N, C-alpha and C positions, 0 to 999 in steps of 0.2 A: 505493499497500499504505498500510495505516494505519500511523505507525509506533510508535505505543502503545500502539495493541492485538495489534502482534507484541512487543512489550517483553512486555506484562503476559503475553500467552498462552505465550511461552517458559520466563518464571520460572514458570507455574504447570505446565506439562507439568511439567518438572523436579523440581518442588515436590511434584505430587499424584499422580502418574503413573509415569516415569523413575526418583525415588530409590527408591522401598519395590523395586522390577521389578531393575534395578542391583543392588542389595545379596543379595534372594537370585539374583542370578547368581553373584555373588563367590564364592557357599558350594558352587558346582558346581565340584570337580575336573577342569577338564578341561583338564588337562594335553597338552600339543602328540606329537604321535606324537615325535617325535626323542627324546623324554625317558618317552615309554609305549607302548615298542614293543607292549602289550596294551589298546592303545586301541579298541579296536572292540569284545572282550569285556567291556572296563570301564565299557563305554556313557558315561561323561562327557561326551566329545564330542557325543554324540546326546541326551544331556539340556539342554547350552544350548542344544542348534540347537532346541529343541522349546522350553525354557523361553520364550526372544526370539521363538518365532513365534506361542505362544497370545498373550504379549503384542501383535504385530503388527494378532493376529485381531480386536484389541479396538480398532484403531484408526479412526478417523474418515479415512477413503479410499475415497470411491467409485471402483469400478471399477479398484480395486488386487485383484495376482495373488499369494501367498501361496506358497513349491513349497519344498521341500527337494531337492534336486537330489542323486542321488546316483551318480558314478560307480562303476562294478566296482572293486575294491580302494581304492577313496578312500575320502580322507575328505571328508563328508558339506558340504553348503555350503547356505547359506538365501538367496533368491533374493524381493527386493520390486521390484516393477513397476506403479510408479504412474504412471496413463497422463497427459499434460499437463492445465492446465490451458483449455486454449482446446480440446480433443476435443469438439466438439459430442458423441460418442456415450455420452462419459466409458469408452473402452477405450484400450486402447496399438493402436497403426494399422500394426507391425513396422517392414521395415528401413527405410523412408522417413523414421523417427522419428528427428527431432534430440533424442538420449538423453545425459541425464547421470551418470555413472556416479558412484555415490559407494561406497567403498570402506571395508570396516573387517574384522576377525576375533575367533575368538570363544575362539581357544584359547589355551594361559598359560602363559605359565616352569613351570618347577616350583619348591615351595614353599619348599625352603630354610633352614635355619635360622636362628635369631639373632633375629626379631621380637622385639620390644619386648612388655616386661608387658602385658597386656588386649589384644593383637593377635597377630591368627594370617594364614595364606593363605586358609583358607577361613572367617574370623569377618568379616563385613562388621561396624562401627564406624564411626560417624559421629564428630565430633571438633573441633569449631570450625570446623566448612565445609569436611572432608575425608571421603571416603570412604575407608577403609581396605579393603583386601584384595586379592589377586593377583588381576589380571585388569580392576582396577575404573577403573584410569589406559591401562593395556596389555592386551586394548584393549575392553573390553567395554564402555563405554560410547559409542562411538561407529557402532553400530545405532543406538542410541534415540538419538543427538543428529542420527544425519540425519534419520531418521524424524521430529521433534519439528518440526528444521526445515524439510522440507515443508506438515508441518503449521500449523506456523507462517506461511506464505507464504499460506494458503487460508482462513486463519481470519480474516485481516487485510489480504482484500482485495485479494490481490498475487498474483503471476501465476508459472508453473512449467512449462518443458519436463518431458516425460515423463523417470521420472527411475526407475534401478534400483539399487536399494539390494545389493550382493555382499558377503554376510559369509562367509568362511572358515572352515576349523579348521584349517590347517598353514602359517601364518605364520612361528609363531616356529621352526618346524623348515626355514623357509629357503621355503614357497610350492612345495614338488615336484608338488603334485597342480594347482597351480592352470594352467600351461600347459593340459592335455588339458579341463580345464574352460571356457579360455577361446573355444579351438578348438571344443567344443562351442554354447557361447552363442553365439556370434561371431553366426550369422545371425537369432538373436531379438536381440539388443543394439539392431543400429539405427547410424547415425551418430551417434556418443558425438563429440560437441563438448566436454565439460565434465567432467573427472575429479574428483572431489572426493573426498580420500583424511584422515579423522580419524587418522590413527593417527600425529600426528607431536606436533610442540609448538615449545617456543624457551625463554628465558633468561629471561624474568621470566613476572607474570599482573598484569601493567598493560596489554598491548598483546597486536593480534593477533601471529605470526607465519609467514612463510610459508617453507616448507623450498623450499628452490631447486635443492638436491642432496641427491643420498644417494650413500653410500661404498660401494662394493661389496666384495667378499669373497672369501679363497682359502682355504683350510682344507685341513691336512694331520697326519694320526697319525704321527709319527717312530718308529719303534724300532730300536735302534743294541745288536746284539748282541753279543758275544765269547765268552763260552762255554754250552755245552748245559744246563751245572747252576753254583750256585754253589761256590766255593771259599772255604776259611780266607785270609780278609787277610794274618795273616800267613807264611801260605807264598807266596801267590801274585801280592801283590800288586808290583810291582816286575818280576814277570816276566810281565804278563797286564796288556796296558792296560785302563783303568778303562772303562764305558761310559760312566759320567758326563761323565769329560775330555771320550772323543770326542763327544760329543755338544755340548757347548759350541765344539768346534773348528766342529763344524758349524755352530752358531748364529753365531758368528764370519762365519760367511762370507754371512749373509743382512742382519744385525745391527751397527753401532757399537755395543758395549757403553758406551762413555763419551756416547753422546749420543741414540743411539736412535735415529738414520735409520738404513729397511734401507735396505742397499747392491747392493740386487739393481735393474739398470737398469729393465726391464721392469715395475717396480709405479709408475714417477714420470711425471707429464705435467707440463705448464707449468699454470700457473694462472688463468685465463679473467681479462683485468683486471676483466670486471665484477663480477666475483664476488668478487675482494678489495677493490673501493668496497662493498660491500654489507655484506661482512666489518666494514669499517671505520666504516660506516654501527651495524650492530647491536652492535659494541664500544662505541659512542661513546653510545648509547639503554641499556643498560644495564652500566655501569660495575662491576668485582667479580666477576658472575654467574657466569662459566667459574669460578674458584675457589673464589669465598665457599660455596657448597652442599657441597664437596668435603669427607668424615670425613678430614681430614688425619692422619694418627700420629706425635702426638711433633712436631718438629721439622721435619717432608715438607715441601718446599717443591716450587711446577711443573717443571718443563721450562725454563718462559724465563718471565719477567717481564713480556713485552711480550704483553696479551692477544690482541691480533693475529696473532701469531705460533701464540699459543695455539687459537685459533680453525680458525685454516688448516692446522695439525697436526691438528687433529681433525674437521674436515671435505673437505681436497682433500692430505694429503700421506699417503703407505700407511705405516703402523705395523704391531709387532709382539708378539704377545700370545700366552706359554704359557699356556695355559689350562686344564691337564688333567699329569698325569705318574702312570707308573704303575712299578713293579719296585723304589719304595723303601718300605721299610717305615715304618710307624708308628715315632716316636722309642722310647717304650718297646718295643718291639721289633726291633730294630734291634742283629744280634750282631754283630760280624769275622767279618764278609763279604764277599768281592767280589764283588759282585752279578752276575748274567748279563748284563745287560739292564737298559737304561732310556730309558724311554715317555716323550715328551710331545709334547703338543699345541699343535699352531702356529696362530693364527690370523691371518691377514693382513687388514687392513683395507685399501680398494686405493681412489685416490680414483675421483670421481665416472665421469672420462672414461677410466681403463686400461683395455685388454681383457687380465679375469683370467683367460680363459684361457694366453694369454702367458706374463703374468704367474707362473700355478701354474707352465704344464709348465719356467718360468727356475731358478725355486723348488726343484723335482726333483731339477732338473738339477744344483745345488748339494749338493743331501743328499746324493746317489747316484755325482758322481763325484771320481776320485782317495778316496777314503776311508780316513783316518788306517789306518795296523799293519790295513789290507785287513778291518777290522768288517766286517759284517753289517749294513745297514740297510736298514730293510723300511718301507714306506710304506701306510699303511691310511684308510679314510674322509676319502679327498680328494673335496673340492669347491670347486666355486669359481660365483661368481657378478658379472655385471657392476652397475654402480654406476645415479648414472641423475643427468641435467643434465637442467635444468626448458627446454622452450619461452621464448623471449624474452614477459611481455605479453602479450597483444592491450590496445587504449585502453581497452573498454568495463572490466576487470576489473581493470585499474589504478586508473582513477576508481571503481571501485565500493570498492577497495580504503581509497582516501584518506577515503570516504563512510564505510567504517564504521571508520577507527583516528579518524573527527573524533566521527559518533556513536553506536556503540556501545561503544568503551573511552577516551575524551579523550585518546588518544596514539596517533600515528603509526605503521604497522604496519613490522615491519622484517623482514627474512629470513636464516635460518640454513644454512648448511650442516650438514648432519648428518650425524654419522659413522658412524649407524647405517646397515641394510639394508630396503628394504624390493622386493623384488622385484617384485611387482604391479605398481611404474610402470614398471620402462624395458619389460616384456611390453605393456605399454600403450602406454607412448609411439611403441614397432615397427607396434602393430596401426593406432593411429589417429594418424597424424604432425600432423596440423591440428587439434586438442584443444587446449584450454587444459587449462595444472593448477592443482588448488586443492590443496595440497597443506598443511596446518595441526593444531594439535590441541590439547588442554587440557593433555598435558606440560607438567613447566618442567623446569628443571635438578634440584631434590631431590624430585621425583615416586616418586624409587627406583625405577623399573619394572627388573625381573629381579632385584631384590634384596629384604631383608624389609623393610616397613613400605611397602610401594607405596601410593601415596595421591593420589585426585582431588581436585583443589581442584573443587569444584562450581562453583560465581560463576564461576570461569575458564569450566567447562566451559558453563555458563547462557548467557554473554554468545559464545565460539564458535559454540555454537549458534543465537542471532541473527543473525550477521555469513555463516554459511553461508546462514540463510534471502535476508539481504539480497539475497544476492550471486544466488544462484537465479531471484529477482524482477528481476535486472539482466540476468542472462544470455537470459532469455524475454523481456525489450524490446532486445535487443541490436538 
């Protein structure tokens, strides 16, 4: 493969073909179904699918098929099947094909308020090499990058196995439809030997970061109810226990409020020694990047000054976040009322190898056993998902990443234990236990995914695309 031709091709694709179309995709309010129950009638997910499908239809991919797959009652999925360069017929060869599965998603987080002046969730803006807008980095660029990586291999004289690009529209909702699609498509996917996921990133924009683990999750909405209706606090406080105080007591069963340590035994695991070693390497390569991008308020400090411990906290230790509340009026509306209930949304991030089902059951027991004052505890919106711990890298892939670090980034690749979840990875590892996984991406520590001012580092996304081309060529020749 002509490496200079590859670099030139990928840069030209990003500047001339990808950026204009990706900018238009940012303008589509394709909010994930969990945040838009009327997603089907609104049609934005379908519009995002169609926008990318139309772009793909103009690509130079001989023999490729592009299909919108729709199962009844489920979010749509875009599937691109590109035959390998070694296939003399120029067509896919069916279930015996050595398949590279390339994954991304087109659904987006809600817009949220607080975007900076001149920016907005559905207003694509390019400033200083950054594309701003919801879904630019998470994860609208991924489908474009995957296809551009394939084109780059072809145009520079390299080789690739059959590639299937799968773009779903429910990832931000926990990928509830993906297992059904995986079952539906499995006969067509063939033998998957390499999974490329571009829905990730790392601690800086100077190197390629390989995600080696993803935390699982458990979530429950807890309502503590003490009254059928509110009462005057001056007449009833001291007689009726506060629902908020009971909620605090229940939280104390789950978390040490002084340290943040989760107290539920089932949420903990022993961190593998190889992951600890990788964390130490990563912190040494990008010191300060776990702390410096954080928009601290006032004199707030991190939970510890030891960055290795911070990285292990974020990747391999359970945490609890209260992400929502109800039953609490706005301050201007708060009268002297003893409120009838308090509702809190409890979101646990779990270690990659923890049993999320067992952890959730333990949390439910802690919240509903011997409740103070016999108050009513209602649990709703309960969900859980296991994390993922990557298999060991095959020698060919490790060697290729070394080449990528030297020739594409001029910096050694490093690993990251990501605190978020990508449910598809666990599903794929279970389905294809012999496959290698390249989970990477262009997201950095300050890319603002899920919050205001989300942005994509365009030069880094271009380098990631080139790196994937090199991996595809090496995979075909391994």
